[in-house]
MDAnalysis code that builds the backbone (N, CA, C; Angstrom):
import MDAnalysis as mda
import numpy as np

u = mda.Universe.empty(255, n_residues=85, atom_resindex=np.repeat(np.arange(85), 3), trajectory=True)
u.add_TopologyAttr("name", ["N", "CA", "C"] * 85)
u.add_TopologyAttr("resid", np.arange(1, 86))
u.add_TopologyAttr("resname", ["UNK", "UNK", "UNK", "UNK", "UNK", "UNK", "UNK", "UNK", "UNK", "UNK", "UNK", "UNK", "UNK", "UNK", "UNK", "UNK", "UNK", "UNK", "UNK", "UNK", "UNK", "UNK", "UNK", "UNK", "UNK", "UNK", "UNK", "UNK", "UNK", "UNK", "UNK", "UNK", "UNK", "UNK", "UNK", "UNK", "UNK", "UNK", "UNK", "UNK", "UNK", "UNK", "UNK", "UNK", "UNK", "UNK", "UNK", "UNK", "UNK", "UNK", "UNK", "UNK", "UNK", "UNK", "UNK", "UNK", "UNK", "UNK", "UNK", "UNK", "UNK", "UNK", "UNK", "UNK", "UNK", "UNK", "UNK", "UNK", "UNK", "UNK", "UNK", "UNK", "UNK", "UNK", "UNK", "UNK", "UNK", "UNK", "UNK", "UNK", "UNK", "UNK", "UNK", "UNK", "UNK"])
u.atoms.positions = np.array([
    [82.958, -12.046, 89.509],
    [83.084, -11.300, 90.744],
    [82.886, -9.803, 90.532],
    [83.052, -9.337, 89.311],
    [82.865, -7.917, 89.042],
    [81.429, -7.603, 88.615],
    [80.616, -8.630, 88.381],
    [79.241, -8.407, 87.957],
    [78.246, -8.506, 89.106],
    [78.690, -8.751, 90.319],
    [77.818, -8.806, 91.485],
    [77.546, -7.386, 91.970],
    [76.546, -7.205, 92.854],
    [76.322, -5.857, 93.397],
    [77.587, -5.253, 94.026],
    [78.369, -6.087, 94.695],
    [79.626, -5.595, 95.271],
    [80.640, -5.274, 94.185],
    [80.384, -5.779, 92.963],
    [81.296, -5.529, 91.852],
    [81.448, -4.051, 91.545],
    [80.394, -3.267, 91.774],
    [80.489, -1.822, 91.569],
    [81.519, -1.199, 92.487],
    [81.568, -1.693, 93.703],
    [82.569, -1.219, 94.667],
    [83.963, -1.605, 94.198],
    [84.091, -2.820, 93.727],
    [85.409, -3.285, 93.271],
    [85.859, -2.524, 92.029],
    [84.920, -2.205, 91.165],
    [85.269, -1.407, 89.994],
    [85.706, -0.008, 90.402],
    [85.077, 0.555, 91.430],
    [85.514, 1.870, 91.927],
    [86.937, 1.794, 92.461],
    [87.235, 0.735, 93.199],
    [88.593, 0.558, 93.737],
    [89.593, 0.477, 92.585],
    [89.276, -0.322, 91.572],
    [90.162, -0.427, 90.406],
    [90.321, 0.922, 89.721],
    [89.244, 1.693, 89.675],
    [89.310, 3.031, 89.085],
    [90.234, 3.945, 89.863],
    [90.099, 3.931, 91.191],
    [90.980, 4.774, 92.020],
    [92.441, 4.397, 91.807],
    [92.688, 3.088, 91.723],
    [94.066, 2.633, 91.553],
    [94.617, 2.941, 90.165],
    [93.760, 3.323, 89.255],
    [94.203, 3.722, 87.931],
    [94.441, 5.214, 87.796],
    [94.063, 5.975, 88.824],
    [94.278, 7.423, 88.788],
    [95.765, 7.729, 88.918],
    [96.231, 8.745, 88.210],
    [97.665, 9.047, 88.214],
    [98.271, 9.227, 89.608],
    [97.532, 9.829, 90.533],
    [98.109, 10.078, 91.860],
    [98.206, 8.820, 92.720],
    [97.481, 7.753, 92.374],
    [97.548, 6.528, 93.161],
    [98.148, 5.348, 92.410],
    [98.235, 5.426, 91.110],
    [98.688, 4.282, 90.313],
    [100.087, 3.819, 90.717],
    [100.973, 4.755, 90.944],
    [102.356, 4.383, 91.255],
    [102.527, 3.935, 92.703],
    [101.926, 4.653, 93.632],
    [102.133, 4.322, 95.050],
    [101.150, 3.293, 95.579],
    [99.979, 3.158, 94.934],
    [98.974, 2.204, 95.375],
    [98.174, 2.727, 96.553],
    [97.307, 1.883, 97.053],
    [96.460, 2.230, 98.190],
    [96.536, 1.135, 99.242],
    [96.389, 1.518, 100.505],
    [96.305, 0.554, 101.593],
    [94.837, 0.259, 101.871],
    [94.585, -0.751, 102.682],
    [93.208, -1.060, 103.083],
    [92.603, 0.120, 103.836],
    [93.404, 0.818, 104.634],
    [92.911, 2.002, 105.345],
    [92.499, 3.095, 104.370],
    [93.285, 3.296, 103.318],
    [92.946, 4.289, 102.290],
    [91.602, 3.959, 101.646],
    [91.439, 2.696, 101.276],
    [90.214, 2.266, 100.602],
    [89.024, 2.359, 101.552],
    [89.213, 1.959, 102.803],
    [88.132, 2.045, 103.789],
    [87.664, 3.483, 103.954],
    [88.609, 4.415, 104.014],
    [88.255, 5.830, 104.162],
    [87.490, 6.336, 102.943],
    [87.925, 5.963, 101.769],
    [87.248, 6.419, 100.542],
    [85.848, 5.828, 100.417],
    [85.699, 4.562, 100.824],
    [84.400, 3.902, 100.725],
    [83.478, 4.229, 101.890],
    [84.077, 4.652, 103.006],
    [83.289, 4.894, 104.209],
    [82.823, 3.599, 104.861],
    [83.694, 2.586, 104.817],
    [83.379, 1.276, 105.395],
    [84.487, 0.890, 106.372],
    [84.237, -0.103, 107.235],
    [85.300, -0.576, 108.122],
    [86.453, -1.192, 107.329],
    [87.636, -1.152, 107.922],
    [88.833, -1.693, 107.278],
    [88.652, -3.144, 106.839],
    [88.049, -4.026, 107.671],
    [87.893, -5.416, 107.225],
    [87.078, -5.554, 105.933],
    [86.090, -4.709, 105.737],
    [85.297, -4.756, 104.502],
    [86.153, -4.352, 103.306],
    [86.934, -3.292, 103.466],
    [87.818, -2.849, 102.386],
    [88.857, -3.921, 102.081],
    [89.396, -4.518, 103.130],
    [90.412, -5.552, 102.965],
    [89.841, -6.766, 102.224],
    [88.592, -7.107, 102.492],
    [87.962, -8.233, 101.792],
    [87.895, -7.968, 100.289],
    [87.529, -6.746, 99.905],
    [87.489, -6.393, 98.481],
    [88.885, -6.463, 97.870],
    [89.864, -5.896, 98.564],
    [91.233, -5.884, 98.046],
    [91.785, -7.296, 97.911],
    [91.533, -8.129, 98.890],
    [92.042, -9.506, 98.836],
    [91.393, -10.294, 97.702],
    [90.108, -10.072, 97.479],
    [89.448, -10.756, 96.375],
    [90.041, -10.324, 95.040],
    [90.215, -9.020, 94.860],
    [90.807, -8.520, 93.622],
    [92.226, -9.047, 93.439],
    [92.963, -9.148, 94.541],
    [94.325, -9.697, 94.463],
    [94.282, -11.189, 94.119],
    [93.317, -11.929, 94.682],
    [93.228, -13.367, 94.389],
    [92.863, -13.619, 92.930],
    [92.184, -12.664, 92.304],
    [91.849, -12.765, 90.879],
    [93.009, -12.335, 89.992],
    [94.091, -11.849, 90.620],
    [95.260, -11.418, 89.871],
    [95.161, -10.001, 89.339],
    [94.141, -9.254, 89.770],
    [93.951, -7.895, 89.277],
    [94.771, -6.872, 90.048],
    [95.186, -7.237, 91.258],
    [96.001, -6.348, 92.088],
    [97.247, -7.070, 92.553],
    [98.302, -6.276, 92.744],
    [99.546, -6.785, 93.320],
    [99.711, -6.178, 94.707],
    [99.666, -7.003, 95.762],
    [99.954, -6.474, 97.096],
    [101.466, -6.419, 97.327],
    [101.904, -5.329, 97.940],
    [103.316, -5.154, 98.270],
    [103.414, -4.648, 99.702],
    [104.174, -5.353, 100.525],
    [104.348, -4.944, 101.914],
    [105.253, -3.725, 101.988],
    [104.875, -2.789, 102.830],
    [105.672, -1.583, 103.026],
    [105.658, -1.166, 104.474],
    [106.346, -0.083, 104.781],
    [106.419, 0.402, 106.152],
    [105.056, 0.815, 106.700],
    [104.184, 1.283, 105.825],
    [102.870, 1.745, 106.270],
    [101.782, 0.705, 106.019],
    [102.149, -0.535, 105.807],
    [101.191, -1.608, 105.571],
    [101.258, -2.091, 104.135],
    [100.387, -2.986, 103.802],
    [100.351, -3.530, 102.453],
    [99.703, -2.523, 101.520],
    [100.364, -2.290, 100.412],
    [99.828, -1.404, 99.375],
    [99.426, -2.254, 98.185],
    [98.323, -1.886, 97.585],
    [97.788, -2.618, 96.442],
    [97.902, -1.749, 95.199],
    [98.390, -2.375, 94.118],
    [98.509, -1.703, 92.814],
    [97.852, -2.580, 91.755],
    [97.382, -1.953, 90.696],
    [96.745, -2.695, 89.612],
    [97.765, -3.473, 88.803],
    [97.328, -4.620, 88.299],
    [98.103, -5.383, 87.331],
    [97.487, -5.067, 85.976],
    [98.084, -4.154, 85.258],
    [97.514, -3.656, 84.002],
    [97.394, -4.744, 82.937],
    [98.324, -5.665, 82.918],
    [98.270, -6.752, 81.927],
    [97.074, -7.657, 82.202],
    [96.911, -8.048, 83.443],
    [95.773, -8.910, 83.807],
    [94.451, -8.178, 83.582],
    [94.403, -6.891, 83.898],
    [93.187, -6.115, 83.668],
    [92.825, -6.076, 82.185],
    [93.824, -5.954, 81.332],
    [93.578, -5.952, 79.891],
    [93.014, -7.301, 79.442],
    [93.533, -8.382, 80.004],
    [93.027, -9.717, 79.670],
    [91.566, -9.872, 80.081],
    [91.241, -9.430, 81.284],
    [89.866, -9.543, 81.785],
    [88.941, -8.648, 80.971],
    [89.403, -7.472, 80.610],
    [88.595, -6.565, 79.783],
    [88.244, -7.248, 78.459],
    [89.200, -7.933, 77.859],
    [88.948, -8.644, 76.601],
    [87.882, -9.728, 76.801],
    [87.948, -10.435, 77.918],
    [86.951, -11.471, 78.204],
    [85.549, -10.868, 78.272],
    [85.410, -9.729, 78.940],
    [84.111, -9.078, 79.049],
    [83.631, -8.584, 77.686],
    [84.530, -8.086, 76.887],
    [84.155, -7.612, 75.545],
    [83.657, -8.747, 74.663],
    [84.175, -9.941, 74.908],
    [83.758, -11.098, 74.126],
    [82.470, -11.718, 74.663],
    [81.911, -11.121, 75.706],
    [80.646, -11.603, 76.244],
    [80.762, -12.662, 77.317],
    [81.865, -12.702, 77.982],
    [82.083, -13.694, 79.028],
    [81.161, -13.532, 80.135],
])
């Protein structure tokens, strides 16, 4: 899912979620939509896919669902790619 053309977008989302200012608080679908310049449903589709792969943890909050990276799962997937998966 990360090697498709849309994978570049998903990698950008993962990158943003790894930045110090967003890593702790996470991002909402609205945040991601604004950064990507796409409608909210498109951003939400990317976030849900990443969450279904176990790369993101969604957490419900007062301002909507926030997504944060799962660093352990990301490390596992990184190892798979390094091994030529």
